[in-house]
C-alpha positions in Angstrom: 18.9 -53.5 51.3 20.2 -50.5 53.2 22.6 -49.7 50.3 19.7 -49.7 47.8 17.7 -47.4 50.0 20.7 -45.0 50.3 21.1 -45.0 46.5 17.3 -44.3 46.0 17.4 -41.5 48.5 20.4 -40.0 46.9 18.7 -40.2 43.5 15.6 -38.5 44.8 17.6 -35.7 46.3 19.4 -35.2 43.1 16.2 -35.0 41.1 14.6 -32.6 43.6 17.7 -30.4 43.4 17.7 -30.4 39.6 14.0 -29.6 39.6 14.6 -26.6 41.9 17.5 -25.4 39.8 15.4 -25.6 36.7 12.5 -23.7 38.3 14.8 -21.0 39.5 16.4 -20.6 36.1 13.0 -20.3 34.5 12.0 -17.7 36.9 15.1 -15.7 36.2 14.4 -15.8 32.5 11.1 -14.1 32.9 11.3 -10.4 32.2 9.9 -8.1 34.9 10.0 -4.5 35.7 9.3 -1.5 33.5 6.7 1.3 33.4 3.0 0.8 33.6 1.1 0.4 30.3 -1.3 3.2 31.5 1.4 5.8 30.9 2.3 4.5 27.4 1.1 6.6 24.5 2.4 5.3 21.2 3.5 7.8 18.5 1.0 7.5 15.6 1.2 8.5 12.0 -2.1 9.4 10.2 -3.8 6.9 8.0 -3.9 8.1 4.4 -5.9 5.2 2.8 -7.8 3.0 5.2 -8.0 0.3 2.5 -4.3 -0.1 2.7 -4.0 -0.5 6.5 -3.0 -3.9 7.8 -1.8 -5.2 11.2 1.1 -7.4 12.0 1.7 -9.1 15.3 4.8 -10.8 16.7 4.0 -13.3 19.5 7.7 -13.9 20.2 8.5 -10.2 20.7 5.0 -9.3 22.0 4.6 -6.5 19.5 1.8 -5.1 17.4 2.5 -3.0 14.3 -0.2 -1.1 12.4 1.0 -0.7 8.8 0.1 1.2 5.7 2.0 -0.4 2.9 5.5 -0.9 4.3 5.2 2.1 6.6 4.7 1.6 10.4 2.0 3.9 11.6 1.9 2.6 15.1 4.0 0.2 17.2 3.2 -1.0 20.6 4.0 -3.7 23.2 1.3 -6.2 23.9 0.7 -9.4 25.9 -0.1 -12.7 24.1 -1.2 -16.2 25.1 0.8 -18.6 27.2 2.3 -21.8 25.8 -0.7 -23.8 27.0 -3.3 -21.2 25.7 -1.5 -19.6 22.7 -2.5 -16.8 20.5 -3.4 -18.4 17.2 -0.9 -17.8 14.3 -1.8 -17.2 10.7 -3.6 -14.7 8.4 -6.9 -13.3 9.8 -9.3 -10.4 9.3 -10.6 -8.1 11.9 -14.3 -8.8 11.4 -15.9 -7.4 14.6 -15.3 -4.1 16.5 -17.0 -3.3 19.8 -15.7 -0.3 21.8 -17.5 -1.1 25.0 -17.5 -4.9 25.3 -17.5 -7.1 28.4 -16.4 -10.6 28.8 -19.2 -13.0 27.9 -17.9 -16.3 29.5 -17.0 -17.3 33.0 -14.9 -17.0 34.9 -14.7 -13.2 34.7 -18.0 -12.6 33.0 -18.7 -8.9 32.8 -15.1 -7.9 32.9 -14.4 -5.0 30.5 -12.6 -5.9 27.3 -12.6 -2.3 25.9 -11.8 -1.6 22.2 -12.5 -5.2 21.3 -11.2 -6.2 17.8 -12.1 -9.8 17.0 -10.1 -11.8 14.4 -11.1 -15.3 15.3 -14.1 -16.6 17.2 -13.5 -15.7 20.9 -10.1 -14.2 20.1 -9.4 -10.5 19.8 -7.2 -7.6 20.5 -8.4 -5.4 23.4 -7.4 -3.3 26.3 -5.9 -5.3 29.2 -3.2 -5.4 31.8 0.1 -5.8 29.9 3.1 -7.8 31.2 6.5 -8.4 29.6 5.8 -12.1 29.2 3.0 -14.2 27.7 0.1 -14.2 30.2 -3.3 -14.4 28.4 -5.7 -17.2 27.4 -5.0 -16.4 23.8 -6.4 -12.9 23.3 -4.0 -10.0 22.8 -3.9 -7.3 25.5 -3.0 -3.8 24.6 -2.2 -0.6 26.6 -5.3 1.6 26.9 -4.0 4.3 24.6 -2.7 1.8 22.1 -6.0 0.0 22.0 -7.9 3.2 21.6 -5.7 4.4 18.7 -5.6 1.0 16.9 -9.4 0.7 17.2 -9.7 4.1 15.4 -7.2 3.1 12.7 -8.6 -0.3 11.6 -11.9 -1.2 10.2 -14.0 -4.3 9.6 -12.0 -6.2 7.0 -8.6 -5.0 8.0 -6.1 -7.9 7.5 -4.0 -9.2 10.4 -1.0 -11.4 10.3 0.2 -13.2 13.4 3.6 -14.9 13.4 6.3 -15.8 15.9 8.3 -12.9 14.6 8.0 -9.9 12.2 10.8 -8.0 10.4 9.9 -4.9 12.4 11.0 -6.7 15.6 14.6 -5.9 14.7 13.9 -2.2 14.0 11.2 -0.2 15.7 10.2 -3.1 17.8 13.5 -3.0 19.6 13.0 0.7 20.6 9.7 0.1 22.5 9.8 0.2 26.3 9.2 -2.7 28.7 5.7 -2.4 30.1 4.7 -4.3 33.2 1.3 -4.0 35.0 2.0 -7.0 37.3 2.2 -4.9 40.4 -1.0 -3.0 39.8 -3.9 -4.1 41.9 -7.1 -4.7 40.0 -9.5 -1.7 40.4 -12.6 -2.5 42.5 -15.6 -4.3 41.0 -17.7 -1.3 41.5 -15.6 0.6 39.0 -15.0 -2.3 36.5 -18.7 -3.1 36.4 -19.8 0.5 36.0 -20.1 2.7 32.9 -17.3 4.8 34.2 -14.7 2.3 32.9 -15.9 2.9 29.3 -16.1 6.7 29.9 -12.5 6.7 31.0 -11.4 4.4 28.2 -12.8 6.8 25.7 -10.4 9.4 27.1 -7.5 7.0 26.9 -7.3 6.3 30.6 -8.2 3.8 33.3 -8.9 3.8 37.0 -5.4 4.8 38.2 
């Protein structure tokens, strides 16, 4: 009996150690560090024909590319959905644009989702805190200046392709910086619930 208990205890210890090692290895694999998204201002080429503009998104690289034909007009890091709440993949159309939108559902009702560009019911690209790993409930968070510029470049009807990877990941996508807002404290509710948050967003800035 005692030998069986010893074996069982040993097995449990081994499993616990393996679980701890796996957790530590997963944490080590998460990218961290980098500049705040608030300082990121993407280089932009002018749109020549709005009818030819399309957007491509890579969930694996967490990149958004605004294209005109085969030319990249703007490239930016973004944050996409987690494995349990993924950003949907496929071909979509940006069918709704609202510059000064607030979250409708709870929790977080009233939180600003500035420069909202909806491509599927309850899913959209918008301003939000960006991290170098998937962290959203399915929406696509963009740096404030990226969101502002993309909002001005797309229109209702602009096509959007979302895939695990895009060809641009290996070229311009690799040159983009690591953005990480994980250490930024959320601004006070008095600011986030005021009209000032939208006034600042129109200038391409936020609270900080």
